[in-house]
C-alpha positions in Angstrom: -5.2 21.2 14.0 -5.4 17.5 13.4 -2.3 15.4 13.5 -2.2 12.6 11.9 1.0 10.0 12.5 2.2 8.6 9.6 4.7 5.2 9.4 6.8 4.7 6.1 5.9 8.4 5.5 9.1 8.7 3.6 8.3 5.3 1.2 6.9 5.5 -2.3 3.6 5.0 -0.9 3.7 6.6 2.2 5.1 9.8 0.9 2.1 10.3 -1.8 -0.5 9.4 0.9 0.8 11.6 3.6 1.2 14.5 0.8 -2.4 14.1 0.1 -3.3 14.2 3.9 -1.5 17.5 4.3 -3.4 19.3 1.3 -6.7 17.9 3.1 -5.2 20.5 5.9 -4.0 17.9 8.1 -0.3 18.3 10.1 2.1 15.0 9.4 3.7 13.9 12.4 6.6 11.1 10.5 7.7 8.6 12.4 11.8 8.1 11.6 14.4 6.0 12.1 17.4 7.9 10.4 19.4 11.1 9.7 18.2 10.6 6.1 14.0 10.1 6.9 14.4 13.2 9.4 15.6 15.3 6.4 13.6 13.8 4.3 10.3 14.9 6.5 11.2 18.2 7.3 11.5 18.8 3.6 8.0 17.9 2.9 7.0 20.3 5.9 6.3 17.4 8.5 7.1 16.9 11.9 9.6 14.5 12.4 9.6 12.2 15.6 11.8 9.1 16.3 10.8 6.1 17.2 11.0 2.4 15.8 8.2 0.3 15.6 10.2 -2.7 16.8 10.8 -1.1 20.1 7.6 -0.8 21.6 8.7 2.0 24.1 9.6 4.6 21.7 5.9 4.6 20.4 3.8 6.2 23.3 5.7 9.6 23.1 5.2 9.8 19.5 1.4 9.4 20.1 1.5 12.4 22.3 -1.6 14.6 20.7 -2.1 12.4 17.8 -5.9 12.3 16.3 -5.4 10.1 13.5 -3.2 7.2 12.9 -1.8 6.3 9.1 0.4 2.9 8.9 2.2 2.4 5.7 5.0 1.3 7.2 5.9 -2.5 6.0 8.8 -4.8 5.6 9.0 -7.5 2.4 11.8 -9.7 1.7 12.3 -13.4 2.3 13.6 -13.1 6.6 10.3 -14.4 8.1 11.7 -13.3 11.5 12.3 -9.3 10.5 8.6 -9.2 8.7 6.8 -10.8 11.6 8.6 -8.4 14.1 7.8 -5.7 11.6 4.7 -6.5 10.0 2.8 -8.2 13.1 4.4 -7.4 16.5 5.2 -3.7 15.0 1.2 -2.7 13.6 0.5 -4.8 17.4 2.3 -2.4 19.3 1.1 0.9 17.3 -2.0 -0.4 17.6 -2.2 -1.3 21.3 -0.4 2.3 21.7 -2.7 4.2 19.8 -6.0 2.6 21.4 -4.5 3.7 24.9 -3.7 7.1 23.3 -7.4 7.8 22.5 -6.6 7.8 19.3 -9.5 8.3 16.9 -9.0 6.5 14.0 -6.3 3.9 12.5 -5.9 3.4 9.2 -4.2 0.4 8.1 -2.2 -0.2 4.8 -2.7 -3.8 4.1 -2.2 -5.5 0.8 -4.4 -7.9 -1.8 -1.6 -10.4 -1.1 -3.3 -10.9 2.4 -4.6 -13.8 0.3 -2.3 -15.4 -0.9 1.0 -14.6 -3.0 -1.5 -16.4 -6.1 -4.7 -14.8 -5.5 -7.7 -17.3 -5.8 -9.9 -15.9 -8.6 -12.8 -13.1 -7.7 -11.5 -11.6 -4.5 -13.5 -9.4 -2.6 -13.5 -8.1 1.2 -14.7 -11.4 2.9 -12.1 -13.6 1.1 -10.5 -15.5 3.8 -6.9 -14.5 4.8 -4.0 -16.9 4.0 -3.0 -19.1 6.8 0.4 -19.4 5.2 2.2 -18.8 2.2 5.6 -19.0 0.9 6.1 -15.2 1.0 6.8 -13.8 4.4 5.4 -10.7 3.3 1.9 -12.1 2.3 1.4 -14.6 5.1 3.1 -11.6 7.9 0.3 -9.2 6.4 -2.3 -11.4 6.9 -1.3 -12.1 10.6 -1.1 -8.4 11.2 -4.5 -7.4 10.2 -5.8 -10.3 12.6 -3.7 -8.7 15.1 -5.1 -5.5 14.4 -8.3 -7.0 14.5 -8.0 -7.8 18.4 -7.3 -4.6 19.2 -10.4 -3.3 16.8 -12.5 -5.5 19.5 -11.2 -3.5 22.3 -12.2 -0.4 21.1 -9.7 0.8 18.5 -11.8 2.6 15.5 -10.1 1.4 12.8 -10.0 1.0 8.5 -7.8 -1.3 6.6 -7.1 -0.5 2.9 -5.4 -3.6 0.6 -4.1 -2.2 -2.6 -3.2 -4.2 -5.3 0.1 -3.1 -7.8 0.3 0.2 -6.7 2.3 2.0 -9.9 3.4 5.4 -10.2 5.8 6.9 -12.6 8.1 7.8 -10.6 9.8 5.7 -7.5 7.3 2.6 -8.3 8.2 -1.3 -8.4 5.7 -1.4 -10.8 6.3 2.1 -12.5 9.1 3.5 -13.6 11.2 0.9 -12.2 9.7 -1.2 -14.0 10.3 0.1 -17.4 14.3 0.5 -16.2 14.3 -3.3 -15.9 12.6 -4.0 -18.9 15.1 -2.0 -20.6 17.7 -3.4 -19.6 16.6 -7.4 -19.7 13.6 -6.9 -21.4 10.7 -9.0 -20.7 10.2 -10.6 -17.2 10.2 -14.5 -18.0 8.2 -15.1 -15.2 5.3 -13.0 -16.8 2.7 -14.9 -18.6 1.3 -11.7 -20.4 -2.7 -13.1 -20.0 -1.8 -12.7 -16.2 -4.7 -10.6 -14.4 -3.6 -8.5 -11.7 -5.6 -6.0 -9.5 -4.0 -2.4 -10.5 -3.9 0.7 -8.2 -2.3 4.3 -9.2 -0.6 5.9 -6.4 -2.3 8.8 -6.1 -5.8 7.1 -6.2 -4.7 5.0 -3.1 -4.1 8.4 -1.8 -7.9 9.3 -2.4 -9.0 5.9 -0.8 -6.7 7.3 2.1 -8.1 10.6 2.9 -11.9 9.1 2.5 -10.7 6.4 4.9 -9.6 8.8 7.6 -12.5 11.1 6.6 -15.4 9.6 5.7 -17.7 8.3 8.8 -18.8 5.2 7.0 -15.5 4.0 6.7 -15.6 3.1 10.3 -14.3 -0.7 11.2 -14.3 -1.2 7.3 -11.8 -3.3 5.1 -11.9 -2.0 1.4 -9.8 -3.6 -1.3 -7.9 -0.7 -2.9 -8.0 -1.5 -6.4 -9.0 0.6 -9.3 -9.2 -2.1 -12.0 -8.1 -5.9 -13.2 -5.5 -5.4 -16.1 -3.5 -7.9 -17.9 0.4 -7.6 -17.8 -0.7 -7.4 -21.8 -2.3 -4.3 -21.7 -0.1 -3.3 -18.8 3.8 -4.2 -20.0 2.6 -4.3 -23.7 2.9 -1.1 -24.8 6.0 -0.6 -22.7 7.8 -3.7 -24.4 6.9 -2.5 -27.7 8.3 1.2 -26.7 11.6 -0.5 -25.6 11.7 -2.8 -28.9 11.7 -5.7 -27.0 9.1 -8.6 -27.4 6.8 -10.2 -25.3 7.4 -13.7 -24.1 4.5 -15.8 -23.1 6.1 -19.0 -20.4 5.0 -22.5 -20.3 2.0 -22.2 -18.1 -1.7 -21.1 -17.8 -1.6 -17.5 -16.9 -2.6 -16.2 -13.5 -6.1 -14.9 -13.0 -6.5 -12.9 -10.3 -9.4 -10.5 -10.1 -10.6 -8.9 -7.5 -14.3 -7.7 -6.9 -14.2 -3.8 -7.5 -16.7 -1.4 -6.0 -17.1 -1.2 -2.2 -15.0 1.7 -1.6 -16.8 3.9 -4.7 -20.6 2.7 -3.8 -19.8 3.1 0.0 -17.4 6.2 0.2 -18.2 7.5 -3.2 -14.5 7.1 -4.3 -13.8 8.4 -7.4 -10.0 7.6 -9.3 -8.0 10.9 -10.1 -5.7 8.6 -12.5 -6.7 6.6 -15.1 -5.0 3.4 -16.3 -5.0 4.7 -19.9 -3.2 7.9 -18.8 -0.8 5.7 -16.2 0.2 3.4 -19.6 0.7 6.3 -21.5 3.2 8.7 -18.8 4.9 5.1 -18.6 5.2 4.6 -22.6 6.4 8.5 -22.8 9.3 7.4 -20.1 9.9 4.1 -22.4 10.6 6.9 -25.1 12.2 9.2 -23.6 16.1 7.8 -24.0 
């Protein structure tokens, strides 16, 4: 049976991506660091294996018998050194050992934020990576892609997916968690209703991931994993209305971070399984439920 090593498999996005790969008939080996993560992996029917991206010596046994790697694990927050240790050096170590283990393909879940926390307008797959950014997550994810490119040049087949705002009605900071924050605190004063953001549903990202793992034309390609560009007014406005919260407009120009969407559809035949309208409707229902 084809076996896929998944890092970050117990996180929100990683768990949905791993579940989709499992439904495709592949066996999942989940990298875990704690008893809680081990138990979570076992509940899903995945093989838990102990390892740590920041301890490279633990990774060789983890990769024994692995056909593909799906690298979802990442670190956010204000600690630049910690983000660099996990996002850059951890990715470099895993990719280096995947090459040594003759892994067939390494799929890396990156982010559109590799182009900066304040995205330039009309981002596509050829837009340069950010060289510096005040957000440690953004700059270290960009550096991780550079590190992965160096291993690709040595012979490791890779695919990079760059998702935008990953949204679901469960375990999602841009979905159910945002509904609850808005319920408690109202409209975020930092949000301009006319800000444009790249959006993707978690289950759609899972479909993109399946194609990235299995489609022959995905080899050594990078794809924006974005369904569409949406304004915060059309995304969170209906939720604010359902909660009885006013939509506020800060004293600044809106951020227009539009992505050029379409490469993954035209090259790999990607089609979404959840629409934006269905997602907003589900979140509005969640807002009205209490």
